[in-house]
ZAPAPA-830223 format. One record per atom (N, C-alpha, C, O): residue number from 1; atom name; x, y negated, z negated. Coordinates in pm, 1 decimal. Last residue first. Layout:
N
   seq   atom         c1         c2         c3
   NUM     CA          X          Y          Z
...
END
This chain:
171
   seq   atom         c1         c2         c3
   171      N      172.6     -454.4    -1037.5
   171     CA      217.6     -343.0     -955.2
   171      C      144.7     -216.4     -986.1
   171      O      171.6     -113.2     -924.7
   170      N      104.3     -663.7    -1212.9
   170     CA       53.6     -664.4    -1075.4
   170      C       82.7     -538.6     -996.3
   170      O       19.4     -518.4     -892.6
   169      N        2.6     -721.1    -1525.2
   169     CA       85.6     -624.4    -1454.2
   169      C       32.6     -611.2    -1311.1
   169      O      -73.9     -553.1    -1290.5
   168      N       12.1    -1046.9    -1663.7
   168     CA      -64.2     -941.3    -1598.7
   168      C       32.6     -848.7    -1525.4
   168      O      132.8     -894.0    -1470.1
   167      N       89.9    -1274.6    -1808.6
   167     CA      158.3    -1146.3    -1828.2
   167      C       77.8    -1027.7    -1775.0
   167      O       76.6     -920.7    -1835.8
   166      N      107.8    -1568.3    -1604.6
   166     CA       36.5    -1481.3    -1698.7
   166      C      103.7    -1344.7    -1699.6
   166      O      166.8    -1305.0    -1601.7
   165      N      223.4    -1738.6    -1418.5
   165     CA      298.5    -1701.8    -1536.6
   165      C      225.3    -1617.2    -1639.3
   165      O      275.7    -1596.7    -1749.7
   164      N       90.9    -1779.7    -1186.7
   164     CA       87.7    -1889.2    -1284.2
   164      C      144.6    -1846.2    -1419.2
   164      O      117.7    -1909.0    -1521.6
   163      N      104.9    -1546.9    -1041.9
   163     CA      180.8    -1662.1     -992.4
   163      C      180.7    -1779.5    -1088.9
   163      O      262.4    -1870.5    -1074.6
   162      N      -73.2    -1381.1    -1183.7
   162     CA       69.8    -1349.9    -1183.3
   162      C      151.6    -1472.5    -1143.7
   162      O      255.5    -1500.0    -1203.8
   161      N     -314.8    -1501.2    -1116.2
   161     CA     -271.6    -1497.7    -1256.4
   161      C     -121.3    -1470.5    -1266.4
   161      O      -51.7    -1530.5    -1348.3
   160      N     -311.7    -1448.0     -836.1
   160     CA     -314.0    -1584.7     -888.5
   160      C     -262.4    -1588.4    -1032.6
   160      O     -176.3    -1669.7    -1066.1
   159      N     -326.8    -1168.6     -838.4
   159     CA     -207.9    -1234.5     -785.7
   159      C     -200.2    -1378.1     -837.4
   159      O      -93.4    -1424.0     -877.9
   158      N     -585.1    -1141.9     -948.6
   158     CA     -469.1    -1084.0    -1016.6
   158      C     -339.9    -1149.3     -969.3
   158      O     -253.2    -1181.7    -1050.5
   157      N     -735.9    -1267.3     -752.5
   157     CA     -738.2    -1321.5     -888.8
   157      C     -617.7    -1269.6     -967.4
   157      O     -555.8    -1344.0    -1043.4
   156      N     -689.0    -1095.7     -537.1
   156     CA     -636.7    -1232.3     -530.3
   156      C     -638.3    -1298.9     -668.0
   156      O     -550.2    -1379.5     -697.5
   155      N     -816.0     -856.7     -633.4
   155     CA     -673.1     -859.5     -596.2
   155      C     -615.2    -1000.9     -595.1
   155      O     -505.4    -1023.7     -646.0
   154      N    -1089.6     -953.1     -701.2
   154     CA     -996.6     -898.6     -801.2
   154      C     -849.6     -897.6     -757.2
   154      O     -763.8     -934.9     -837.3
   153      N    -1132.9    -1257.7     -504.0
   153     CA    -1170.7    -1124.4     -548.4
   153      C    -1069.9    -1073.4     -649.7
   153      O     -973.8    -1143.6     -681.3
   152      N    -1228.4    -1553.5     -421.3
   152     CA    -1128.9    -1501.0     -513.5
   152      C    -1181.6    -1367.2     -565.1
   152      O    -1263.5    -1362.5     -656.9
   151      N    -1417.3    -1705.7     -297.3
   151     CA    -1308.5    -1649.8     -214.9
   151      C    -1194.5    -1597.8     -301.5
   151      O    -1078.5    -1598.1     -260.1
   150      N    -1500.8    -1912.6     -576.8
   150     CA    -1530.1    -1853.5     -446.3
   150      C    -1401.6    -1809.1     -376.5
   150      O    -1294.3    -1866.7     -394.7
   149      N    -1517.4    -1850.1     -928.8
   149     CA    -1454.0    -1911.5     -812.7
   149      C    -1485.1    -1836.0     -684.6
   149      O    -1494.5    -1713.3     -683.0
   148      N    -1658.7    -1702.4    -1123.0
   148     CA    -1665.5    -1849.1    -1119.5
   148      C    -1619.8    -1908.4     -986.7
   148      O    -1677.5    -2005.8     -938.4
   147      N    -1607.4    -1432.4    -1091.0
   147     CA    -1746.2    -1477.3    -1104.6
   147      C    -1762.4    -1627.3    -1090.2
   147      O    -1868.5    -1674.7    -1049.4
   146      N    -1335.8    -1417.8    -1088.7
   146     CA    -1406.1    -1379.1     -965.3
   146      C    -1553.3    -1417.3     -971.1
   146      O    -1617.3    -1433.1     -867.2
   145      N    -1282.8    -1498.5    -1354.8
   145     CA    -1236.3    -1578.6    -1241.1
   145      C    -1315.2    -1546.4    -1114.2
   145      O    -1356.2    -1636.6    -1041.2
   144      N    -1398.3    -1284.1    -1497.7
   144     CA    -1448.8    -1420.1    -1514.7
   144      C    -1408.4    -1508.8    -1397.3
   144      O    -1490.0    -1585.4    -1346.1
   143      N    -1240.7    -1068.7    -1409.5
   143     CA    -1386.4    -1066.8    -1388.3
   143      C    -1444.8    -1207.6    -1399.0
   143      O    -1530.4    -1246.1    -1319.3
   142      N     -990.1    -1151.6    -1501.5
   142     CA    -1012.5    -1131.1    -1358.3
   142      C    -1162.0    -1134.3    -1327.7
   142      O    -1204.2    -1196.3    -1230.1
   141      N    -1043.9    -1147.1    -1777.7
   141     CA    -1003.5    -1271.9    -1712.5
   141      C    -1030.4    -1261.9    -1562.2
   141      O    -1087.3    -1353.6    -1502.9
   140      N    -1098.3     -878.5    -1826.9
   140     CA    -1204.1     -978.8    -1847.8
   140      C    -1171.1    -1111.4    -1780.0
   140      O    -1260.5    -1180.0    -1730.4
   139      N     -844.4     -762.4    -1758.2
   139     CA     -968.7     -720.7    -1692.0
   139      C    -1078.6     -825.7    -1705.6
   139      O    -1145.1     -858.8    -1607.4
   138      N     -582.8     -791.7    -1845.6
   138     CA     -656.3     -909.7    -1799.5
   138      C     -788.9     -876.8    -1730.8
   138      O     -839.4     -957.4    -1652.7
   137      N     -502.5     -536.7    -1943.6
   137     CA     -441.1     -597.2    -1826.0
   137      C     -529.7     -704.5    -1761.8
   137      O     -548.5     -707.1    -1640.2
   136      N     -643.5     -508.9    -2187.4
   136     CA     -674.9     -423.6    -2071.2
   136      C     -627.5     -485.6    -1940.7
   136      O     -699.6     -487.7    -1840.9
   135      N     -674.4     -851.5    -2306.7
   135     CA     -639.9     -709.8    -2320.8
   135      C     -679.8     -634.2    -2194.4
   135      O     -742.8     -690.7    -2105.0
   134      N     -742.5    -1115.9    -2310.7
   134     CA     -647.8    -1072.2    -2208.2
   134      C     -604.1     -926.6    -2225.0
   134      O     -506.5     -883.9    -2163.2
   133      N    -1032.7    -1303.3    -2349.3
   133     CA     -959.2    -1184.9    -2396.2
   133      C     -872.6    -1130.8    -2282.9
   133      O     -921.7    -1103.3    -2173.4
   132      N    -1012.0    -1654.6    -2301.2
   132     CA    -1062.4    -1525.1    -2256.9
   132      C     -973.0    -1412.9    -2306.7
   132      O     -850.6    -1426.1    -2306.4
   131      N     -891.9    -1892.8    -2357.2
   131     CA    -1014.9    -1861.9    -2430.5
   131      C    -1070.1    -1723.0    -2399.9
   131      O    -1164.5    -1678.2    -2465.1
   130      N     -684.6    -1934.7    -2184.7
   130     CA     -651.5    -1888.7    -2319.2
   130      C     -775.3    -1850.6    -2400.4
   130      O     -763.5    -1782.6    -2502.4
   129      N     -820.3    -2041.9    -1965.7
   129     CA     -760.4    -1908.4    -1956.5
   129      C     -733.1    -1850.5    -2094.8
   129      O     -755.6    -1731.9    -2119.1
   128      N     -887.3    -2293.5    -2085.2
   128     CA     -992.0    -2201.9    -2039.4
   128      C     -936.6    -2059.5    -2032.0
   128      O     -997.3    -1966.5    -2085.1
   127      N     -632.8    -2397.0    -2118.7
   127     CA     -713.5    -2369.2    -2238.5
   127      C     -830.9    -2277.1    -2203.6
   127      O     -869.2    -2192.2    -2284.1
   126      N     -565.4    -2426.9    -1847.5
   126     CA     -487.7    -2336.6    -1932.6
   126      C     -565.7    -2300.6    -2059.6
   126      O     -564.1    -2185.3    -2102.5
   125      N     -741.2    -2624.5    -1766.2
   125     CA     -756.0    -2490.4    -1710.9
   125      C     -681.4    -2388.9    -1796.6
   125      O     -729.1    -2277.1    -1816.1
   124      N     -863.6    -2825.2    -2040.3
   124     CA     -767.7    -2794.8    -1933.4
   124      C     -794.3    -2652.9    -1883.3
   124      O     -860.8    -2573.0    -1949.3
   123      N    -1101.1    -2875.2    -2179.0
   123     CA     -990.3    -2970.0    -2189.5
   123      C     -883.6    -2949.5    -2083.8
   123      O     -819.2    -3045.5    -2041.4
   122      N    -1333.4    -2725.0    -2155.8
   122     CA    -1222.2    -2669.8    -2234.0
   122      C    -1105.8    -2767.2    -2254.8
   122      O    -1020.4    -2743.2    -2340.1
   121      N    -1524.8    -2882.6    -2012.7
   121     CA    -1566.4    -2791.3    -2119.0
   121      C    -1451.6    -2750.7    -2211.8
   121      O    -1470.2    -2742.8    -2333.2
   120      N    -1379.5    -3029.2    -1825.0
   120     CA    -1474.2    -3098.3    -1914.4
   120      C    -1509.3    -3011.2    -2034.3
   120      O    -1522.1    -3061.6    -2145.9
   119      N    -1247.2    -2820.8    -1698.3
   119     CA    -1169.4    -2922.6    -1769.3
   119      C    -1258.7    -2998.0    -1867.1
   119      O    -1217.5    -3027.1    -1979.4
   118      N    -1461.4    -2687.9    -1580.7
   118     CA    -1383.2    -2620.4    -1684.6
   118      C    -1299.9    -2719.2    -1764.8
   118      O    -1283.8    -2703.2    -1885.8
   117      N    -1540.6    -2884.2    -1394.3
   117     CA    -1633.9    -2838.0    -1497.4
   117      C    -1558.4    -2772.6    -1612.8
   117      O    -1587.9    -2798.8    -1729.4
   116      N    -1311.8    -2896.0    -1231.4
   116     CA    -1357.2    -3014.8    -1305.8
   116      C    -1449.3    -2975.3    -1420.4
   116      O    -1437.0    -3027.5    -1531.2
   115      N    -1314.7    -2636.0    -1127.5
   115     CA    -1201.9    -2679.7    -1210.1
   115      C    -1241.9    -2801.0    -1294.3
   115      O    -1210.4    -2808.3    -1413.0
   114      N    -1547.1    -2657.6     -972.9
   114     CA    -1544.5    -2565.7    -1087.7
   114      C    -1428.9    -2599.7    -1182.3
   114      O    -1444.6    -2592.5    -1304.1
   113      N    -1457.7    -2833.5     -777.2
   113     CA    -1569.8    -2872.8     -862.6
   113      C    -1575.6    -2785.9     -988.1
   113      O    -1605.7    -2835.1    -1096.9
   112      N    -1265.2    -2672.0     -662.5
   112     CA    -1223.8    -2798.0     -726.3
   112      C    -1333.9    -2846.9     -820.1
   112      O    -1305.8    -2895.9     -929.5
   111      N    -1428.7    -2473.9     -554.2
   111     CA    -1341.0    -2439.1     -666.1
   111      C    -1287.7    -2563.6     -737.2
   111      O    -1267.1    -2561.4     -858.6
   110      N    -1547.6    -2614.2     -341.6
   110     CA    -1629.9    -2562.4     -451.0
   110      C    -1544.2    -2535.6     -575.0
   110      O    -1582.5    -2570.4     -686.7
   109      N    -1312.4    -2652.6     -188.6
   109     CA    -1390.1    -2766.8     -238.0
   109      C    -1478.3    -2725.0     -356.0
   109      O    -1482.3    -2793.4     -458.3
   108      N    -1240.8    -2387.7     -135.7
   108     CA    -1146.0    -2476.3     -203.9
   108      C    -1220.3    -2595.8     -263.6
   108      O    -1193.4    -2635.2     -377.1
   107      N    -1462.9    -2296.7        8.4
   107     CA    -1432.7    -2238.2     -122.3
   107      C    -1338.9    -2328.8     -201.4
   107      O    -1356.3    -2344.8     -322.2
   106      N    -1436.3    -2440.7      244.3
   106     CA    -1551.4    -2467.7      158.0
   106      C    -1529.6    -2411.2       18.0
   106      O    -1573.0    -2471.1      -80.4
   105      N    -1199.3    -2314.8      335.3
   105     CA    -1203.4    -2459.4      310.7
   105      C    -1318.4    -2494.1      216.8
   105      O    -1300.0    -2568.7      120.5
   104      N    -1289.6    -2049.9      366.3
   104     CA    -1181.1    -2080.9      272.2
   104      C    -1180.0    -2228.7      237.7
   104      O    -1161.5    -2264.4      121.3
   103      N    -1489.1    -2080.4      560.6
   103     CA    -1525.5    -2026.7      428.6
   103      C    -1415.9    -2054.0      324.8
   103      O    -1446.3    -2078.7      208.1
   102      N    -1341.6    -2189.8      781.2
   102     CA    -1448.8    -2264.1      715.1
   102      C    -1478.1    -2210.7      574.9
   102      O    -1490.7    -2288.8      480.6
   101      N    -1016.1    -2210.6      841.7
   101     CA    -1115.3    -2108.9      808.9
   101      C    -1222.5    -2176.3      724.8
   101      O    -1197.5    -2215.4      610.7
   100      N     -746.9    -2293.4      956.0
   100     CA     -880.4    -2349.7      979.7
   100      C     -987.0    -2241.4      964.4
   100      O    -1039.8    -2188.9     1062.4
    99      N     -462.8    -2369.2      791.9
    99     CA     -544.7    -2253.4      828.4
    99      C     -688.2    -2304.3      837.6
    99      O     -744.3    -2352.5      739.2
    98      N     -320.5    -2670.1      940.7
    98     CA     -364.3    -2586.9      828.5
    98      C     -434.4    -2461.7      881.2
    98      O     -461.6    -2450.4     1000.7
    97      N     -266.3    -2814.4     1164.8
    97     CA     -156.4    -2792.5     1072.5
    97      C     -192.3    -2705.8      952.6
    97      O     -105.7    -2671.6      872.1
    96      N     -488.9    -2875.7     1309.1
    96     CA     -409.9    -2760.6     1353.1
    96      C     -295.5    -2727.3     1259.1
    96      O     -233.7    -2621.7     1272.6
    95      N     -790.2    -2974.2     1202.4
    95     CA     -648.7    -2995.9     1169.4
    95      C     -568.2    -2870.6     1202.2
    95      O     -577.7    -2770.4     1131.3
    94      N    -1054.5    -2926.3     1225.0
    94     CA     -985.7    -2973.9     1345.3
    94      C     -836.0    -2989.9     1325.4
    94      O     -762.9    -3016.4     1420.8
    93      N    -1135.9    -2863.7      973.2
    93     CA    -1147.1    -2758.8     1074.5
    93      C    -1078.0    -2797.7     1205.5
    93      O    -1046.7    -2711.2     1287.3
    92      N    -1113.5    -3111.0      847.9
    92     CA    -1014.8    -3007.4      818.3
    92      C    -1018.1    -2895.5      922.1
    92      O     -914.0    -2838.8      955.3
    91      N    -1342.5    -3238.3      950.5
    91     CA    -1208.8    -3295.1      974.8
    91      C    -1102.3    -3187.9      955.2
    91      O    -1011.0    -3175.2     1036.8
    90      N    -1540.3    -3074.4      839.1
    90     CA    -1525.4    -3081.7      984.7
    90      C    -1388.9    -3137.7     1023.4
    90      O    -1326.6    -3090.0     1118.3
    89      N    -1497.5    -3133.6      567.8
    89     CA    -1485.4    -2995.6      615.8
    89      C    -1462.8    -2996.4      766.8
    89      O    -1375.0    -2925.9      816.5
    88      N    -1559.1    -3404.9      567.4
    88     CA    -1421.9    -3362.3      538.1
    88      C    -1398.2    -3219.5      585.6
    88      O    -1291.2    -3187.9      637.5
    87      N    -1831.7    -3389.1      617.5
    87     CA    -1745.7    -3456.3      716.1
    87      C    -1598.9    -3418.2      693.0
    87      O    -1523.3    -3401.3      788.8
    86      N    -1919.0    -3273.1      382.3
    86     CA    -1930.1    -3195.3      506.0
    86      C    -1842.8    -3256.8      615.7
    86      O    -1786.3    -3184.5      697.7
    85      N    -1669.8    -3395.1      144.4
    85     CA    -1804.1    -3381.6      201.1
    85      C    -1802.1    -3289.6      323.4
    85      O    -1698.1    -3236.1      361.9
    84      N    -1494.9    -3394.4     -164.1
    84     CA    -1494.9    -3375.5      -20.1
    84      C    -1637.1    -3344.7       26.6
    84      O    -1713.8    -3277.5      -42.4
    83      N    -1477.5    -3406.7     -436.6
    83     CA    -1568.4    -3501.8     -370.7
    83      C    -1568.6    -3489.3     -218.4
    83      O    -1636.3    -3566.6     -150.7
    82      N    -1281.8    -3231.1     -507.1
    82     CA    -1418.2    -3201.4     -552.4
    82      C    -1521.4    -3291.8     -485.7
    82      O    -1639.4    -3257.3     -479.1
    81      N    -1055.9    -3366.4     -421.5
    81     CA    -1103.8    -3251.7     -342.2
    81      C    -1247.6    -3217.0     -380.9
    81      O    -1326.6    -3177.4     -295.1
    80      N    -1034.4    -3562.0     -628.8
    80     CA    -1054.5    -3601.0     -488.2
    80      C    -1112.5    -3485.5     -406.7
    80      O    -1207.7    -3504.8     -331.1
    79      N     -999.3    -3406.4     -859.0
    79     CA    -1110.3    -3502.5     -850.9
    79      C    -1139.6    -3542.8     -707.4
    79      O    -1255.6    -3556.3     -668.5
    78      N     -762.3    -3260.7     -794.8
    78     CA     -890.4    -3192.8     -818.3
    78      C    -1008.4    -3287.3     -802.4
    78      O    -1107.6    -3252.0     -738.6
    77      N     -533.3    -3291.3     -557.3
    77     CA     -593.6    -3371.4     -663.1
    77      C     -736.3    -3320.3     -680.7
    77      O     -820.1    -3335.1     -591.8
    76      N     -386.8    -3171.3     -359.1
    76     CA     -461.0    -3087.4     -453.4
    76      C     -504.0    -3163.5     -577.9
    76      O     -510.3    -3108.7     -688.0
    75      N     -309.9    -3364.8     -181.2
    75     CA     -211.2    -3314.3     -277.6
    75      C     -275.2    -3233.4     -390.3
    75      O     -223.8    -3228.3     -502.0
    74      N     -538.8    -3372.1      -14.6
    74     CA     -511.3    -3480.4     -109.5
    74      C     -415.5    -3437.6     -220.0
    74      O     -436.0    -3469.3     -337.2
    73      N     -537.6    -3171.8      178.9
    73     CA     -620.5    -3155.5       59.4
    73      C     -577.5    -3250.9      -52.5
    73      O     -579.6    -3214.8     -170.2
    72      N     -349.0    -3247.6      363.7
    72     CA     -488.8    -3240.3      406.5
    72      C     -585.1    -3230.3      287.9
    72      O     -699.6    -3274.7      295.8
    71      N     -112.4    -3214.7      216.9
    71     CA     -157.1    -3348.9      256.5
    71      C     -305.8    -3349.5      290.7
    71      O     -379.2    -3440.3      251.7
    70      N     -112.4    -2932.3      195.0
    70     CA     -109.4    -3016.4       74.1
    70      C     -160.0    -3157.3      107.0
    70      O     -241.3    -3212.8       33.1
    69      N      -97.6    -2861.5      462.9
    69     CA     -215.9    -2824.7      384.3
    69      C     -225.0    -2912.0      259.7
    69      O     -332.8    -2959.5      223.8
    68      N      157.9    -2948.3      524.6
    68     CA       43.3    -3010.0      592.6
    68      C      -85.8    -2981.7      515.8
    68      O     -172.7    -3068.3      505.3
    67      N      300.9    -2774.1      362.1
    67     CA      315.4    -2918.9      342.0
    67      C      199.7    -2993.8      408.5
    67      O      149.6    -3092.0      353.7
    66      N      219.9    -2512.8      460.0
    66     CA      181.4    -2562.4      328.2
    66      C      197.4    -2712.0      310.0
    66      O      111.9    -2773.3      246.0
    65      N      274.2    -2373.8      687.0
    65     CA      168.7    -2474.4      696.8
    65      C      144.7    -2548.5      564.8
    65      O       59.1    -2636.7      558.0
    64      N      468.0    -2188.9      614.7
    64     CA      497.7    -2283.9      722.3
    64      C      396.2    -2397.6      731.7
    64      O      429.2    -2506.1      779.5
    63      N      326.8    -2041.8      421.6
    63     CA      446.3    -2117.1      383.2
    63      C      477.6    -2224.9      487.0
    63      O      509.7    -2338.4      451.7
    62      N      139.3    -1915.3      581.5
    62     CA       96.1    -2015.4      483.9
    62      C      214.1    -2103.2      443.4
    62      O      200.9    -2225.1      432.7
    61      N      308.2    -1747.3      727.2
    61     CA      214.9    -1836.4      796.3
    61      C      175.4    -1949.6      702.3
    61      O      178.2    -2066.6      740.5
    60      N      432.6    -1598.4      528.7
    60     CA      513.4    -1692.2      607.5
    60      C      425.1    -1792.8      681.3
    60      O      462.1    -1909.3      696.4
    59      N      242.4    -1422.0      429.1
    59     CA      280.3    -1537.6      347.0
    59      C      359.4    -1640.8      425.6
    59      O      354.5    -1759.4      393.0
    58      N       -8.1    -1324.7      658.5
    58     CA      129.8    -1310.4      613.2
    58      C      169.2    -1437.1      538.9
    58      O      133.7    -1547.4      580.6
    57      N     -347.1    -1296.5      539.5
    57     CA     -245.4    -1348.1      630.2
    57      C     -106.9    -1320.3      573.2
    57      O      -91.7    -1295.4      453.6
    56      N     -524.2    -1220.1      345.6
    56     CA     -540.4    -1162.7      479.1
    56      C     -437.3    -1208.7      580.0
    56      O     -439.4    -1164.4      694.8
    55      N     -475.2    -1507.2      163.6
    55     CA     -554.2    -1384.2      170.0
    55      C     -573.8    -1339.3      315.2
    55      O     -632.1    -1411.0      396.5
    54      N     -375.1    -1762.1      165.7
    54     CA     -286.2    -1652.5      206.0
    54      C     -362.4    -1522.2      226.5
    54      O     -316.6    -1435.4      300.8
    53      N     -580.5    -1916.2       62.1
    53     CA     -542.8    -1932.5      202.7
    53      C     -457.9    -1816.0      252.2
    53      O     -468.3    -1776.2      368.2
    52      N     -573.0    -1815.7     -204.1
    52     CA     -693.3    -1802.8     -121.1
    52      C     -658.4    -1816.2       27.2
    52      O     -702.7    -1735.3      108.7
    51      N     -318.2    -1890.1     -287.2
    51     CA     -354.9    -1748.5     -287.8
    51      C     -476.5    -1725.8     -197.7
    51      O     -481.7    -1627.6     -123.6
    50      N     -347.6    -2167.6     -266.1
    50     CA     -247.8    -2098.0     -184.5
    50      C     -279.4    -1949.3     -175.7
    50      O     -268.6    -1889.4      -68.7
    49      N     -540.9    -2218.3     -459.1
    49     CA     -568.7    -2247.6     -318.0
    49      C     -471.6    -2172.3     -226.7
    49      O     -511.0    -2120.0     -122.5
    48      N     -400.0    -2147.9     -690.6
    48     CA     -521.1    -2074.0     -654.0
    48      C     -552.4    -2094.4     -505.6
    48      O     -586.2    -1999.3     -435.1
    47      N     -197.8    -2342.0     -679.4
    47     CA     -163.6    -2199.6     -669.9
    47      C     -285.0    -2116.3     -631.9
    47      O     -274.7    -2024.6     -550.4
    46      N     -353.9    -2575.1     -711.1
    46     CA     -276.8    -2553.9     -587.9
    46      C     -239.5    -2406.9     -572.6
    46      O     -249.1    -2352.6     -462.5
    45      N     -453.2    -2531.6     -972.5
    45     CA     -543.9    -2540.9     -857.9
    45      C     -470.4    -2514.8     -727.1
    45      O     -519.3    -2440.7     -641.9
    44      N     -218.5    -2540.8    -1124.3
    44     CA     -302.9    -2420.8    -1125.5
    44      C     -391.4    -2417.9    -1001.2
    44      O     -403.0    -2315.6     -933.7
    43      N     -150.6    -2804.9    -1059.7
    43     CA      -61.5    -2695.9    -1020.3
    43      C     -135.4    -2562.9    -1022.9
    43      O     -117.1    -2480.5     -933.3
    42      N     -364.6    -2944.7    -1172.1
    42     CA     -343.2    -2952.3    -1027.7
    42      C     -250.6    -2841.0     -979.5
    42      O     -269.7    -2788.2     -870.0
    41      N     -331.6    -2906.4    -1442.3
    41     CA     -442.8    -2837.9    -1376.7
    41      C     -425.1    -2838.3    -1225.3
    41      O     -465.4    -2743.7    -1157.5
    40      N       18.6    -2865.6    -1524.7
    40     CA     -100.6    -2945.1    -1493.0
    40      C     -209.5    -2858.2    -1430.8
    40      O     -182.8    -2751.8    -1374.9
    39      N      221.9    -2690.8    -1575.8
    39     CA      203.5    -2800.3    -1670.5
    39      C       74.6    -2877.7    -1646.6
    39      O       26.0    -2947.2    -1735.8
    38      N      205.0    -2332.7    -1549.3
    38     CA      197.9    -2467.4    -1491.1
    38      C      165.7    -2573.3    -1596.3
    38      O       92.5    -2548.4    -1692.1
    37      N      420.5    -2138.0    -1766.3
    37     CA      290.3    -2166.4    -1706.2
    37      C      289.1    -2308.2    -1648.9
    37      O      364.1    -2394.3    -1695.0
    36      N      739.5    -2013.1    -1673.3
    36     CA      652.4    -2088.4    -1762.3
    36      C      523.3    -2120.4    -1689.5
    36      O      519.1    -2128.5    -1566.7
    35      N      834.6    -1824.1    -1496.4
    35     CA      909.4    -1850.3    -1618.9
    35      C      828.9    -1930.4    -1720.5
    35      O      849.1    -1916.0    -1841.0
    34      N      661.8    -1814.6    -1276.6
    34     CA      677.7    -1695.7    -1360.5
    34      C      747.7    -1725.1    -1492.7
    34      O      722.0    -1656.8    -1591.9
    33      N      503.5    -1961.2    -1067.6
    33     CA      544.8    -2013.7    -1198.4
    33      C      560.9    -1897.0    -1295.4
    33      O      480.7    -1882.6    -1387.7
    32      N      574.5    -1970.3     -731.6
    32     CA      531.1    -1882.5     -840.3
    32      C      587.9    -1936.5     -971.3
    32      O      709.0    -1955.0     -983.1
    31      N      695.7    -2127.5     -545.4
    31     CA      570.3    -2176.8     -601.5
    31      C      514.7    -2085.9     -711.3
    31      O      417.1    -2121.9     -777.2
    30      N      918.0    -1986.1     -453.1
    30     CA      937.7    -2100.6     -541.5
    30      C      808.8    -2145.9     -609.4
    30      O      813.4    -2197.8     -720.9
    29      N      885.6    -1628.1     -459.9
    29     CA      858.4    -1757.8     -396.6
    29      C      869.3    -1871.6     -498.7
    29      O      834.2    -1855.2     -615.6
    28      N     1155.0    -1424.5     -557.0
    28     CA     1023.1    -1474.6     -590.8
    28      C     1000.9    -1609.2     -521.1
    28      O     1089.1    -1695.0     -523.6
    27      N     1326.8    -1242.7     -310.4
    27     CA     1328.2    -1346.8     -412.5
    27      C     1186.4    -1396.2     -433.1
    27      O     1108.4    -1407.8     -338.6
    26      N     1474.7     -941.8     -212.0
    26     CA     1351.6    -1018.5     -227.2
    26      C     1365.6    -1120.2     -338.3
    26      O     1411.1    -1087.6     -447.9
    25      N     1708.6     -787.4     -213.6
    25     CA     1702.0     -910.4     -136.1
    25      C     1580.8     -998.2     -162.8
    25      O     1585.5    -1118.6     -137.7
    24      N     1701.5     -557.5     -378.3
    24     CA     1829.2     -621.6     -351.9
    24      C     1815.2     -761.5     -292.0
    24      O     1900.6     -846.9     -316.3
    23      N     1433.6     -479.6     -392.2
    23     CA     1507.9     -498.3     -516.3
    23      C     1636.6     -577.7     -493.5
    23      O     1676.7     -656.4     -579.2
    22      N     1380.8     -457.8     -115.3
    22     CA     1305.2     -550.5     -198.7
    22      C     1382.7     -581.1     -325.5
    22      O     1396.2     -697.6     -362.7
    21      N     1544.1     -249.8      -44.0
    21     CA     1572.0     -381.9       10.9
    21      C     1502.6     -488.7      -73.1
    21      O     1558.1     -595.6      -98.7
    20      N     1411.5      -49.0     -188.3
    20     CA     1551.7      -78.8     -219.5
    20      C     1587.9     -217.8     -167.7
    20      O     1653.9     -295.1     -237.1
    19      N     1160.2      -65.1      -61.5
    19     CA     1169.9      -83.6     -205.8
    19      C     1312.7     -118.3     -245.8
    19      O     1333.7     -207.2     -328.3
    18      N     1230.2       -2.2      199.9
    18     CA     1184.1     -137.2      171.1
    18      C     1192.0     -163.8       21.6
    18      O     1227.1     -274.6      -18.8
    17      N     1299.1      267.9      156.9
    17     CA     1396.4      173.6      211.3
    17      C     1356.9       30.5      178.2
    17      O     1439.8      -48.8      133.8
    16      N     1059.3      380.5       66.2
    16     CA     1175.7      377.9      -22.6
    16      C     1278.7      276.4       25.3
    16      O     1339.1      206.3      -55.9
    15      N      749.4      209.8      122.7
    15     CA      862.4      289.1      172.3
    15      C      982.5      272.6       79.7
    15      O     1004.8      165.9       22.6
    14      N      571.5       32.7        8.2
    14     CA      557.9      173.6      -26.1
    14      C      677.4      256.2       21.6
    14      O      703.9      362.7      -34.1
    13      N      568.5     -226.9       82.9
    13     CA      653.1     -194.8      -31.5
    13      C      644.3      -48.2      -70.6
    13      O      702.6       -7.6     -171.1
    12      N      576.0     -373.8      369.2
    12     CA      520.7     -248.4      319.6
    12      C      611.0     -202.6      206.4
    12      O      717.6     -146.1      230.5
    11      N      521.1     -728.2      366.0
    11     CA      610.5     -612.3      372.0
    11      C      536.4     -490.0      321.2
    11      O      444.8     -501.3      239.8
    10      N      361.0     -944.2      319.8
    10     CA      440.2     -944.8      441.8
    10      C      537.4     -829.7      450.6
    10      O      627.8     -831.9      534.2
     9      N      192.6     -926.4      115.6
     9     CA      311.2    -1007.1       90.9
     9      C      403.4    -1007.2      211.9
     9      O      512.3    -1064.3      206.8
     8      N     -135.2     -884.8       81.6
     8     CA      -34.6     -886.6      186.5
     8      C       78.9     -982.1      154.1
     8      O       63.5    -1103.9      163.9
     7      N     -250.5     -682.2     -181.0
     7     CA     -236.5     -817.5     -129.0
     7      C     -118.6     -823.5      -32.7
     7      O      -11.7     -771.2      -64.1
     6      N     -279.3     -446.6     -316.9
     6     CA     -319.9     -449.7     -176.5
     6      C     -304.8     -585.7     -112.5
     6      O     -344.2     -602.5        3.0
     5      N     -172.1     -521.0     -567.2
     5     CA     -311.0     -475.4     -557.3
     5      C     -362.0     -484.2     -413.5
     5      O     -475.9     -524.9     -390.8
     4      N       78.2     -674.6     -397.3
     4     CA       16.2     -669.6     -528.5
     4      C     -130.7     -633.6     -511.1
     4      O     -205.6     -707.5     -447.3
     3      N      202.3     -488.4     -110.1
     3     CA      196.9     -598.5     -204.1
     3      C      131.8     -570.9     -337.2
     3      O      130.3     -457.3     -384.5
     2      N       41.8     -230.9       54.8
     2     CA      116.7     -352.6       75.0
     2      C       96.2     -449.2      -41.9
     2      O      -17.4     -487.8      -69.7
     1      N       83.9      117.7        0.0
     1     CA        0.0        0.0        0.0
     1      C       88.1     -123.6        0.0
     1      O      199.9     -119.2      -51.4
END
């Protein structure tokens, strides 16, 4: 199987040769916050958006488009993205510098609104995560995330948690 819980990392990690190459050459992407959790809600939001856009695509495609994607989505400013309208969706669908997938774009806008709601209720996204029982390898956290956020299934929710420094076991 490819990647984390079937998530496409751009390599078949099931072969012994690739596993050895992976151990010797693979480096964690810079945007993964494995050593410490993100300092801002915007960083959590950007990581979630990146995981959503990457879903079903090779990570290199997203990596190559990410600076343009960041600009197109107001540097992942949650308040700004939460106010995007149908006209913004149409504008984004015409932007060749990003992945032009209507359901992913609409999910990002919806998810920004959900981030705002969680910030109002808990004070920050990190405090929201900390409010959920993390036993059983984050089973309840994954279930809660997939229930709240669009275009985020169990594999992508697990990868998201891993990329923001949570102690979830992805392999």
